[in-house]
DSSP file (Angstrom, degrees, kcal/mol; ACC not computed):
  #  RESIDUE AA STRUCTURE BP1 BP2  ACC     N-H-->O    O-->H-N    N-H-->O    O-->H-N    TCO  KAPPA ALPHA  PHI   PSI    X-CA   Y-CA   Z-CA
    1    1 A X              0   0    0      0, 0.0     3,-0.1     0, 0.0     0, 0.0   0.000 360.0 360.0 360.0 141.8   -1.2  -20.2   11.4
    2    2 A X        -     0   0    0      1,-0.1     2,-0.1     0, 0.0     0, 0.0  -0.176 360.0 -82.2 -73.8 170.1    0.6  -19.2    8.1
    3    3 A X        -     0   0    0      1,-0.1     2,-0.3     0, 0.0    -1,-0.1  -0.428  44.6-135.6 -70.6 144.3    1.5  -15.7    7.2
    4    4 A X        -     0   0    0     -2,-0.1     2,-0.1    -3,-0.1    -1,-0.1  -0.733  22.2-104.1-101.0 151.6   -1.2  -13.5    5.7
    5    5 A X        -     0   0    0     -2,-0.3     4,-0.2     1,-0.1     3,-0.1  -0.465  20.9-163.3 -70.3 144.1   -0.9  -11.3    2.7
    6    6 A X     >  +     0   0    0     -2,-0.1     4,-2.9     2,-0.1     5,-0.3   0.259  62.8 105.3-107.5   7.9   -0.6   -7.6    3.5
    7    7 A X  H  > S+     0   0    0      1,-0.2     4,-2.5     2,-0.2     5,-0.2   0.907  81.5  45.6 -55.9 -44.6   -1.4   -6.6   -0.2
    8    8 A X  H  > S+     0   0    0      2,-0.2     4,-2.8     1,-0.2    -1,-0.2   0.930 114.1  48.3 -65.0 -45.3   -5.0   -5.5    0.6
    9    9 A X  H  > S+     0   0    0      1,-0.2     4,-2.5     2,-0.2    -2,-0.2   0.928 113.9  46.4 -62.1 -47.1   -3.9   -3.6    3.7
   10   10 A X  H  X S+     0   0    0     -4,-2.9     4,-2.5     2,-0.2    -1,-0.2   0.918 113.3  49.9 -63.4 -42.8   -1.1   -1.8    1.9
   11   11 A X  H  X S+     0   0    0     -4,-2.5     4,-2.7    -5,-0.3    -2,-0.2   0.934 112.3  46.8 -64.3 -44.3   -3.4   -1.0   -1.1
   12   12 A X  H  X S+     0   0    0     -4,-2.8     4,-2.4     2,-0.2    -1,-0.2   0.901 111.2  51.7 -64.4 -41.0   -6.1    0.4    1.2
   13   13 A X  H  X S+     0   0    0     -4,-2.5     4,-2.0    -5,-0.2    -2,-0.2   0.936 112.8  45.5 -57.9 -49.1   -3.5    2.4    3.1
   14   14 A X  H  X S+     0   0    0     -4,-2.5     4,-2.6     1,-0.2    -2,-0.2   0.908 112.2  50.9 -65.5 -41.7   -2.2    3.9   -0.2
   15   15 A X  H  X S+     0   0    0     -4,-2.7     4,-3.0     1,-0.2    -1,-0.2   0.883 107.8  53.0 -64.2 -36.7   -5.7    4.6   -1.5
   16   16 A X  H  X S+     0   0    0     -4,-2.4     4,-2.1     2,-0.2    -1,-0.2   0.910 110.8  47.1 -64.7 -39.7   -6.6    6.4    1.7
   17   17 A X  H  X S+     0   0    0     -4,-2.0     4,-0.8     2,-0.2    -2,-0.2   0.921 112.9  49.1 -64.3 -43.6   -3.6    8.6    1.3
   18   18 A X  H ><>S+     0   0    0     -4,-2.6     3,-0.8     1,-0.2     5,-0.5   0.923 112.1  48.7 -61.0 -45.1   -4.3    9.2   -2.3
   19   19 A X  H ><5S+     0   0    0     -4,-3.0     3,-1.5     1,-0.2    -1,-0.2   0.890 107.5  54.7 -63.8 -39.3   -8.0   10.1   -1.5
   20   20 A X  H 3<5S+     0   0    0     -4,-2.1    -1,-0.2     1,-0.3    -2,-0.2   0.661  91.7  73.9 -71.0 -15.3   -7.0   12.5    1.3
   21   21 A X  T X<5S-     0   0    0     -4,-0.8     3,-1.1    -3,-0.8    -1,-0.3   0.579  96.1-138.0 -75.8  -7.5   -4.8   14.4   -1.1
   22   22 A X  T < 5S-     0   0    0     -3,-1.5    -3,-0.1     1,-0.3    -2,-0.1   0.829  71.3 -34.9  58.4  41.6   -7.9   15.9   -2.7
   23   23 A X  T 3 <S+     0   0    0     -5,-0.5     2,-0.4     1,-0.4    -1,-0.3   0.348 108.8 118.7  94.1  -4.3   -6.8   15.7   -6.3
   24   24 A X  S <  S-     0   0    0     -3,-1.1    -1,-0.4    -6,-0.2    41,-0.1  -0.805  74.9-103.7 -89.4 134.6   -3.1   16.4   -5.8
   25   25 A X        -     0   0    0     -2,-0.4     2,-0.6    37,-0.2    41,-0.2  -0.237  27.2-142.1 -59.2 142.0   -0.9   13.5   -6.9
   26   26 A X  B     -A   65   0A   0     39,-2.2    39,-2.4     4,-0.0    -1,-0.1  -0.925  19.2-137.0-105.0 119.6    0.5   11.4   -4.1
   27   27 A X     >  -     0   0    0     -2,-0.6     4,-2.5    37,-0.3     5,-0.2  -0.382  17.1-119.9 -74.8 155.2    4.1   10.3   -4.8
   28   28 A X  H  > S+     0   0    0      1,-0.2     4,-2.9     2,-0.2     5,-0.2   0.834 116.8  56.3 -62.1 -30.8    5.2    6.8   -4.2
   29   29 A X  H  > S+     0   0    0      2,-0.2     4,-2.2     1,-0.2    -1,-0.2   0.937 107.8  47.8 -63.2 -48.6    7.8    8.3   -1.8
   30   30 A X  H  > S+     0   0    0      2,-0.2     4,-1.5     1,-0.2    -2,-0.2   0.933 115.9  43.6 -58.1 -50.1    5.1   10.0    0.2
   31   31 A X  H  X S+     0   0    0     -4,-2.5     4,-2.7     1,-0.2     5,-0.3   0.930 111.8  53.3 -63.3 -46.0    3.0    6.9    0.4
   32   32 A X  H  X>S+     0   0    0     -4,-2.9     4,-2.4     1,-0.2     5,-2.3   0.863 105.1  55.3 -59.0 -37.2    6.0    4.6    1.2
   33   33 A X  H  <5S+     0   0    0     -4,-2.2    -1,-0.2     2,-0.2    -2,-0.2   0.915 111.7  43.2 -61.2 -44.1    6.9    6.9    4.1
   34   34 A X  H  <5S+     0   0    0     -4,-1.5    -2,-0.2    -3,-0.2    -1,-0.2   0.898 117.1  45.4 -69.1 -42.6    3.4    6.5    5.6
   35   35 A X  H  <5S-     0   0    0     -4,-2.7    -2,-0.2    -5,-0.1    -1,-0.2   0.786 110.2-122.6 -73.8 -27.7    3.3    2.7    4.9
   36   36 A X  T  <5S+     0   0    0     -4,-2.4     2,-0.2     1,-0.3    -3,-0.2   0.882  73.9  94.8  85.9  44.2    6.8    2.2    6.3
   37   37 A X  S   <S-     0   0    0     -5,-2.3    -1,-0.3    -6,-0.1     2,-0.3  -0.774  79.3 -67.8-147.6-168.9    8.3    0.6    3.2
   38   38 A X    >>  -     0   0    0     -2,-0.2     4,-1.7     1,-0.1     3,-0.6  -0.646  36.7-123.9 -91.4 143.3   10.2    1.4    0.0
   39   39 A X  H 3> S+     0   0    0     -2,-0.3     4,-2.7     1,-0.2     5,-0.2   0.825 112.3  58.6 -56.4 -31.6    8.7    3.4   -2.9
   40   40 A X  H 3> S+     0   0    0      2,-0.2     4,-2.3     1,-0.2    -1,-0.2   0.910 104.1  51.3 -64.6 -38.9    9.4    0.6   -5.3
   41   41 A X  H <> S+     0   0    0     -3,-0.6     4,-2.3     1,-0.2    -1,-0.2   0.912 110.3  49.6 -62.4 -40.2    7.3   -1.7   -3.1
   42   42 A X  H  X S+     0   0    0     -4,-1.7     4,-2.4     2,-0.2     5,-0.2   0.922 109.0  51.1 -64.2 -44.8    4.5    0.9   -3.3
   43   43 A X  H  X S+     0   0    0     -4,-2.7     4,-1.1     1,-0.2    -1,-0.2   0.907 112.9  46.3 -59.4 -40.1    4.8    1.2   -7.1
   44   44 A X  H  X S+     0   0    0     -4,-2.3     4,-0.6     1,-0.2    -1,-0.2   0.890 112.8  50.1 -66.9 -39.2    4.5   -2.6   -7.4
   45   45 A X  H  < S+     0   0    0     -4,-2.3     4,-0.4     1,-0.2     3,-0.3   0.829 112.5  46.8 -69.2 -31.2    1.6   -2.7   -5.0
   46   46 A X  H  X S+     0   0    0     -4,-2.4     4,-2.1     1,-0.2     3,-0.5   0.672  90.3  84.5 -86.0 -16.0   -0.3    0.0   -6.9
   47   47 A X  H  X S+     0   0    0     -4,-1.1     4,-2.5     1,-0.2     5,-0.2   0.908  89.9  48.4 -53.9 -44.7    0.2   -1.5  -10.3
   48   48 A X  H  X S+     0   0    0     -4,-0.6     4,-1.6    -3,-0.3    -1,-0.2   0.816 109.3  53.9 -65.7 -28.3   -2.8   -3.9  -10.0
   49   49 A X  H  4>S+     0   0    0     -3,-0.5     5,-2.6    -4,-0.4     6,-1.0   0.845 109.7  47.8 -73.8 -31.7   -5.0   -0.9   -8.9
   50   50 A X  H ><5S+     0   0    0     -4,-2.1     3,-1.4     4,-0.2    -2,-0.2   0.917 110.9  50.8 -69.7 -44.2   -3.9    1.0  -12.0
   51   51 A X  H 3<5S+     0   0    0     -4,-2.5    -2,-0.2     1,-0.3    -1,-0.2   0.829 108.4  53.2 -62.4 -33.2   -4.6   -2.0  -14.2
   52   52 A X  T 3<5S-     0   0    0     -4,-1.6    -1,-0.3    -5,-0.2    -2,-0.2   0.494 116.5-115.0 -80.9  -3.3   -8.1   -2.3  -12.6
   53   53 A X  T < 5S+     0   0    0     -3,-1.4    -3,-0.2     2,-0.2    -2,-0.1   0.687  84.9 116.1  79.1  16.5   -8.8    1.3  -13.4
   54   54 A X  S   <S+     0   0    0     -5,-2.6    14,-2.4    -6,-0.2    15,-0.6   0.754  78.9  19.5 -89.8 -25.7   -9.0    2.5   -9.8
   55   55 A X  E     -B   67   0A   0     -6,-1.0     2,-0.3    12,-0.3    12,-0.2  -0.911  62.6-154.3-135.4 165.9   -6.0    4.9   -9.9
   56   56 A X  E     -B   66   0A   0     10,-2.6    10,-2.4    -2,-0.3     2,-0.4  -0.865  15.1-134.9-128.2 167.4   -4.0    6.7  -12.5
   57   57 A X  E     -B   65   0A   0     -2,-0.3     2,-0.5     8,-0.2     8,-0.2  -0.962   4.4-152.4-128.4 147.6   -0.4    7.9  -12.4
   58   58 A X  E     -B   64   0A   0      6,-3.1     6,-1.4    -2,-0.4     2,-0.1  -0.979  19.3-138.5-118.3 127.2    1.1   11.2  -13.4
   59   59 A X        +     0   0    0     -2,-0.5     3,-0.2     4,-0.2     2,-0.1  -0.355  54.8  53.8 -79.5 161.1    4.7   11.2  -14.5
   60   60 A X  S >  S-     0   0    0      1,-0.2     3,-1.6     2,-0.1    -2,-0.1  -0.344  98.1 -54.7 109.0 173.8    7.3   13.9  -13.6
   61   61 A X  T 3  S+     0   0    0      1,-0.3    -1,-0.2    -2,-0.1    -2,-0.0   0.842 137.7  37.6 -57.6 -37.5    8.8   15.6  -10.6
   62   62 A X  T 3  S+     0   0    0     -3,-0.2    -1,-0.3     2,-0.0   -37,-0.2   0.225 101.2 112.0 -99.6  14.6    5.3   16.6   -9.3
   63   63 A X    <   +     0   0    0     -3,-1.6     2,-0.3   -39,-0.1    -4,-0.2  -0.015  27.4 124.4 -79.5-176.8    3.7   13.4  -10.4
   64   64 A X  E     - B   0  58A   0     -6,-1.4    -6,-3.1   -37,-0.1     2,-0.4  -0.983  58.2 -37.0 159.0-148.9    2.3   10.6   -8.4
   65   65 A X  E     -AB  26  57A   0    -39,-2.4   -39,-2.2    -2,-0.3     2,-0.3  -0.849  44.3-177.0-114.8 144.4   -0.9    8.7   -8.1
   66   66 A X  E     - B   0  56A   0    -10,-2.4   -10,-2.6    -2,-0.4     2,-0.2  -0.946  36.4 -99.0-132.0 151.0   -4.5    9.9   -8.3
   67   67 A X  E     - B   0  55A   0     -2,-0.3   -12,-0.3   -12,-0.2   -13,-0.1  -0.526  24.3-148.2 -66.2 139.1   -7.9    8.2   -7.9
   68   68 A X  S    S+     0   0    0    -14,-2.4     2,-0.3    -2,-0.2   -13,-0.2   0.623  81.3  12.4 -84.1 -14.3   -9.3    7.4  -11.3
   69   69 A X  S    S-     0   0    0    -15,-0.6    -1,-0.1     1,-0.0     5,-0.1  -0.940 103.2 -67.2-151.3 167.5  -12.8    7.8  -10.0
   70   70 A X    >   -     0   0    0     -2,-0.3     3,-1.6     1,-0.1     4,-0.3  -0.211  44.7-117.4 -60.5 152.1  -14.5    9.3   -6.8
   71   71 A X  G >  S+     0   0    0      1,-0.3     3,-1.4     2,-0.2    57,-1.1   0.831 115.3  62.1 -57.0 -33.8  -13.9    7.5   -3.6
   72   72 A X  G 3  S+     0   0    0      1,-0.3    -1,-0.3    55,-0.2    -2,-0.1   0.717 101.4  52.6 -67.2 -18.5  -17.6    6.8   -3.4
   73   73 A X  G <  S+     0   0    0     -3,-1.6     2,-0.8     1,-0.1    -1,-0.3   0.400  90.8  89.0 -99.2   3.4  -17.4    4.8   -6.6
   74   74 A X    <   -     0   0    0     -3,-1.4    53,-2.3    -4,-0.3     2,-0.3  -0.871  62.7-160.9-107.1 107.4  -14.6    2.5   -5.4
   75   75 A X  B >>  -C  126   0B   0     -2,-0.8     4,-1.4    51,-0.2     3,-1.0  -0.596  23.8-130.3 -82.0 143.9  -15.8   -0.6   -3.7
   76   76 A X  H 3> S+     0   0    0     49,-2.1     4,-2.6    46,-0.7    47,-0.2   0.748 109.1  65.3 -68.0 -19.8  -13.4   -2.4   -1.5
   77   77 A X  H 3> S+     0   0    0     45,-0.8     4,-2.5    48,-0.4    -1,-0.3   0.860 100.8  51.9 -63.1 -34.8  -14.4   -5.6   -3.3
   78   78 A X  H <> S+     0   0    0     -3,-1.0     4,-1.8     2,-0.2    -2,-0.2   0.905 109.1  48.4 -66.0 -42.4  -12.8   -4.0   -6.3
   79   79 A X  H  X S+     0   0    0     -4,-1.4     4,-2.2     2,-0.2     5,-0.3   0.938 112.5  49.0 -62.7 -48.1   -9.6   -3.3   -4.4
   80   80 A X  H  X S+     0   0    0     -4,-2.6     4,-2.9     1,-0.2    -2,-0.2   0.938 110.6  50.6 -56.8 -49.0   -9.6   -7.0   -3.1
   81   81 A X  H  < S+     0   0    0     -4,-2.5    -1,-0.2     1,-0.2    -2,-0.2   0.842 111.6  48.2 -62.0 -33.7  -10.1   -8.4   -6.6
   82   82 A X  H  < S+     0   0    0     -4,-1.8     3,-0.4    -5,-0.2    -1,-0.2   0.899 122.8  29.5 -73.6 -40.0   -7.3   -6.3   -8.0
   83   83 A X  H  < S+     0   0    0     -4,-2.2    -2,-0.2     1,-0.2    -3,-0.2   0.682 128.8  37.1 -98.9 -20.5   -4.7   -7.1   -5.3
   84   84 A X    ><  +     0   0    0     -4,-2.9     3,-1.2    -5,-0.3    -1,-0.2  -0.410  66.0 149.9-123.0  55.4   -5.7  -10.6   -4.3
   85   85 A X  T 3   +     0   0    0     -3,-0.4    -1,-0.1     1,-0.3    -4,-0.1   0.698  68.1  59.5 -69.1 -16.7   -6.9  -12.2   -7.6
   86   86 A X  T 3  S-     0   0    0      1,-0.2    -1,-0.3    -3,-0.1    -5,-0.1   0.763  83.3-172.8 -78.2 -23.0   -6.0  -15.7   -6.6
   87   87 A X    <   +     0   0    0     -3,-1.2     2,-0.2    -7,-0.2    -1,-0.2  -0.357  56.5   7.9  64.5-148.1   -8.2  -15.8   -3.5
   88   88 A X  S    S-     0   0    0     23,-0.3     2,-0.3    20,-0.1    23,-0.1  -0.465  80.4-147.8 -69.3 132.9   -7.9  -18.8   -1.3
   89   89 A X        -     0   0    0     -2,-0.2     2,-0.2    22,-0.0    -2,-0.1  -0.816   4.5-147.4-110.0 144.4   -5.0  -21.0   -2.4
   90   90 A X        -     0   0    0     -2,-0.3     2,-0.3    18,-0.0    14,-0.0  -0.595  17.3-137.4 -94.5 163.1   -4.6  -24.7   -2.2
   91   91 A X        -     0   0    0     -2,-0.2    13,-0.1     1,-0.1     0, 0.0  -0.832  15.7-110.3-119.8 163.2   -1.2  -26.4   -1.6
   92   92 A X        -     0   0    0     -2,-0.3     2,-0.3     1,-0.0    -1,-0.1  -0.073  33.7-168.8 -77.1-175.4    0.4  -29.4   -3.1
   93   93 A X        -     0   0    0      7,-0.0     2,-0.2     8,-0.0    -1,-0.0  -0.965  37.7 -55.4-164.3 176.1    1.0  -32.6   -1.3
   94   94 A X    >   -     0   0    0     -2,-0.3     3,-1.8     1,-0.2     6,-0.2  -0.436  46.2-135.1 -64.3 130.3    2.8  -36.0   -1.5
   95   95 A X  T 3  S+     0   0    0      1,-0.3    -1,-0.2    -2,-0.2     6,-0.0   0.786 102.9  49.4 -57.9 -29.9    1.8  -37.7   -4.8
   96   96 A X  T 3  S+     0   0    0      4,-0.0     2,-0.5     5,-0.0    -1,-0.3   0.333  87.3 101.9 -96.0   7.9    1.3  -41.0   -3.0
   97   97 A X    <>  -     0   0    0     -3,-1.8     4,-1.9     1,-0.1     5,-0.2  -0.808  60.5-151.9 -96.1 126.4   -0.9  -39.7   -0.1
   98   98 A X  H  > S+     0   0    0     -2,-0.5     4,-1.3     1,-0.2    -1,-0.1   0.812  98.4  52.3 -66.3 -29.3   -4.7  -40.4   -0.4
   99   99 A X  H  > S+     0   0    0      2,-0.2     4,-2.3     1,-0.2     3,-0.3   0.932 109.6  48.5 -71.2 -44.9   -5.4  -37.2    1.6
  100  100 A X  H  > S+     0   0    0      1,-0.2     4,-0.6     2,-0.2    -2,-0.2   0.849 113.6  48.5 -61.1 -34.8   -3.3  -35.1   -0.6
  101  101 A X  H  < S+     0   0    0     -4,-1.9    -1,-0.2     1,-0.2    -2,-0.2   0.798 119.5  36.9 -77.3 -26.3   -5.0  -36.6   -3.7
  102  102 A X  H  X S+     0   0    0     -4,-1.3     4,-0.6    -3,-0.3     3,-0.3   0.644 102.1  70.6-100.4 -19.1   -8.5  -36.1   -2.3
  103  103 A X  H >X S+     0   0    0     -4,-2.3     4,-2.7     1,-0.2     3,-0.9   0.859  78.2  75.2 -73.3 -36.7   -8.3  -32.7   -0.5
  104  104 A X  H 3X S+     0   0    0     -4,-0.6     4,-2.4     1,-0.3    -1,-0.2   0.849  96.1  46.7 -49.8 -44.6   -7.9  -30.3   -3.4
  105  105 A X  H 3> S+     0   0    0     -3,-0.3     4,-1.7     2,-0.2    -1,-0.3   0.862 114.2  49.5 -67.3 -30.3  -11.6  -30.3   -4.6
  106  106 A X  H <X S+     0   0    0     -3,-0.9     4,-2.5    -4,-0.6    -2,-0.2   0.928 112.4  47.2 -70.3 -45.9  -12.8  -29.9   -1.0
  107  107 A X  H  X S+     0   0    0     -4,-2.7     4,-2.9     1,-0.2    -2,-0.2   0.865 109.2  55.1 -62.5 -34.6  -10.4  -27.0   -0.4
  108  108 A X  H  X S+     0   0    0     -4,-2.4     4,-2.1    -5,-0.3    -1,-0.2   0.907 108.7  47.6 -67.1 -38.9  -11.5  -25.5   -3.7
  109  109 A X  H  X S+     0   0    0     -4,-1.7     4,-2.0     2,-0.2    -2,-0.2   0.921 113.3  47.3 -64.5 -44.1  -15.1  -25.6   -2.5
  110  110 A X  H  X S+     0   0    0     -4,-2.5     4,-2.7     1,-0.2    -2,-0.2   0.917 111.8  52.4 -61.8 -42.6  -14.2  -24.0    0.8
  111  111 A X  H  X S+     0   0    0     -4,-2.9     4,-2.8     1,-0.2   -23,-0.3   0.886 107.2  51.3 -60.4 -42.5  -12.2  -21.4   -1.1
  112  112 A X  H  X S+     0   0    0     -4,-2.1     4,-2.4     2,-0.2    -1,-0.2   0.913 110.3  49.0 -62.0 -42.9  -15.1  -20.6   -3.3
  113  113 A X  H  X S+     0   0    0     -4,-2.0     4,-2.3     2,-0.2    -2,-0.2   0.922 113.0  47.7 -62.6 -44.2  -17.3  -20.1   -0.2
  114  114 A X  H  X S+     0   0    0     -4,-2.7     4,-2.6     2,-0.2     5,-0.2   0.923 110.4  51.3 -61.7 -45.6  -14.6  -17.9    1.4
  115  115 A X  H  X S+     0   0    0     -4,-2.8     4,-2.5     1,-0.2    -2,-0.2   0.908 111.3  48.9 -61.4 -42.4  -14.2  -15.8   -1.8
  116  116 A X  H  X S+     0   0    0     -4,-2.4     4,-2.5     2,-0.2    -1,-0.2   0.901 111.1  49.1 -62.2 -41.1  -18.0  -15.3   -1.9
  117  117 A X  H  X S+     0   0    0     -4,-2.3     4,-2.5     2,-0.2    -2,-0.2   0.902 112.3  47.3 -64.9 -41.2  -18.2  -14.2    1.6
  118  118 A X  H  X S+     0   0    0     -4,-2.6     4,-3.0     2,-0.2     5,-0.3   0.932 112.2  51.3 -64.2 -44.4  -15.3  -11.8    1.3
  119  119 A X  H  X S+     0   0    0     -4,-2.5     4,-1.7    -5,-0.2    -2,-0.2   0.930 112.1  45.7 -56.3 -47.6  -16.9  -10.4   -1.9
  120  120 A X  H  X S+     0   0    0     -4,-2.5     4,-0.8     2,-0.2    -2,-0.2   0.936 115.9  46.7 -64.8 -47.1  -20.3   -9.9   -0.2
  121  121 A X  H >< S+     0   0    0     -4,-2.5     3,-0.9     1,-0.2    -2,-0.2   0.936 115.9  43.0 -59.2 -49.3  -18.6   -8.3    2.9
  122  122 A X  H >< S+     0   0    0     -4,-3.0     3,-1.3     1,-0.3   -45,-0.8   0.724 100.7  69.3 -75.2 -21.0  -16.4   -5.9    1.0
  123  123 A X  H 3< S+     0   0    0     -4,-1.7    -1,-0.3    -5,-0.3    -2,-0.2   0.792  93.3  60.6 -64.0 -28.3  -19.1   -4.9   -1.5
  124  124 A X  T << S+     0   0    0     -3,-0.9     2,-0.4    -4,-0.8    -1,-0.3   0.599  97.0  74.5 -75.3 -11.3  -20.7   -3.1    1.4
  125  125 A X    <   -     0   0    0     -3,-1.3   -49,-2.1    -4,-0.2   -48,-0.4  -0.852  60.0-167.5-109.0 141.8  -17.7   -0.8    1.9
  126  126 A X  B  >  -C   75   0B   0     -2,-0.4     4,-1.4   -51,-0.2     3,-0.4  -0.791  36.5-115.3-112.5 159.4  -16.6    2.1   -0.3
  127  127 A X  H  > S+     0   0    0    -53,-2.3     4,-2.7   -56,-1.0     5,-0.2   0.854 118.8  61.9 -62.3 -32.9  -13.2    3.9   -0.1
  128  128 A X  H  > S+     0   0    0    -57,-1.1     4,-2.3   -54,-0.2    -1,-0.2   0.836  98.8  55.0 -61.5 -34.1  -15.2    6.9    1.0
  129  129 A X  H  > S+     0   0    0     -3,-0.4     4,-2.2   -58,-0.2    -1,-0.2   0.909 109.3  48.0 -63.1 -42.8  -16.4    4.9    4.1
  130  130 A X  H  X S+     0   0    0     -4,-1.4     4,-2.8     2,-0.2    -2,-0.2   0.952 112.7  46.1 -63.5 -49.3  -12.7    4.3    5.0
  131  131 A X  H  X S+     0   0    0     -4,-2.7     4,-2.3     1,-0.2    -2,-0.2   0.889 112.8  51.1 -66.3 -35.3  -11.6    7.9    4.5
  132  132 A X  H  X S+     0   0    0     -4,-2.3     4,-1.9    -5,-0.2    -1,-0.2   0.922 112.9  45.2 -64.7 -42.3  -14.6    9.2    6.5
  133  133 A X  H  X S+     0   0    0     -4,-2.2     4,-2.5     2,-0.2    -2,-0.2   0.886 110.8  54.3 -68.1 -38.5  -13.9    6.8    9.4
  134  134 A X  H  X S+     0   0    0     -4,-2.8     4,-3.2     1,-0.2     5,-0.2   0.919 107.2  50.5 -59.9 -44.6  -10.2    7.7    9.2
  135  135 A X  H  X S+     0   0    0     -4,-2.3     4,-3.0     1,-0.2    -1,-0.2   0.904 109.8  50.7 -59.3 -42.9  -11.1   11.3    9.6
  136  136 A X  H  X S+     0   0    0     -4,-1.9     4,-1.8     2,-0.2    -1,-0.2   0.909 113.4  44.7 -59.8 -44.2  -13.2   10.5   12.6
  137  137 A X  H  X S+     0   0    0     -4,-2.5     4,-0.8     2,-0.2    -2,-0.2   0.906 115.7  47.0 -63.8 -45.2  -10.4    8.6   14.1
  138  138 A X  H  <>S+     0   0    0     -4,-3.2     5,-3.7     1,-0.2     6,-0.5   0.872 108.9  54.7 -68.8 -38.4   -7.8   11.3   13.3
  139  139 A X  H ><5S+     0   0    0     -4,-3.0     3,-1.9     4,-0.3    -1,-0.2   0.929 104.0  54.7 -58.6 -45.8  -10.1   14.0   14.6
  140  140 A X  H 3<5S+     0   0    0     -4,-1.8    -1,-0.2     1,-0.3    -2,-0.2   0.776 112.3  44.3 -58.4 -26.5  -10.4   12.2   17.9
  141  141 A X  T 3<5S-     0   0    0     -4,-0.8    -1,-0.3    -3,-0.4    -2,-0.2   0.325 119.8-110.9 -99.6   3.7   -6.5   12.3   18.0
  142  142 A X  T < 5S+     0   0    0     -3,-1.9    -3,-0.2    -4,-0.2    -2,-0.1   0.735  89.6 108.3  76.9  22.5   -6.4   16.0   16.8
  143  143 A X      <       0   0    0     -5,-3.7    -4,-0.3    -8,-0.1    -5,-0.1   0.384 360.0 360.0-116.8   5.0   -4.9   15.1   13.4
  144  144 A X              0   0    0     -6,-0.5    -5,-0.2    -9,-0.1    -1,-0.1   0.424 360.0 360.0-118.8 360.0   -7.7   15.8   10.9
């Protein structure tokens, strides 16, 4: 099986950190430390969320990222759409292969079905659901 994208997981991790800050900006350094990556990677990962209007950024030494709206108003389908806009991807193939020539429309149909299923599933989740569940998990571990 091929490698899966981690963009959604990283975006959700970052959003959970931002939400838990309670209105205090979360720096890319702070988020990167939690995610286990470089601050530049975080800034690139969060750019689509800013473009989608889910977060804002504050410049300066005390700056960072803030939610642009309450966690209850952020659907995980919005996060997915922002960071995984391509959805299911098809691949190329040998020009002279009849399978390669005939498979793309079938894969496109399968991809549309998958995209609809993901949209429906994620529409049922809010960022606030994630942060509530995180707090429950963290409380059980004595960290919330």
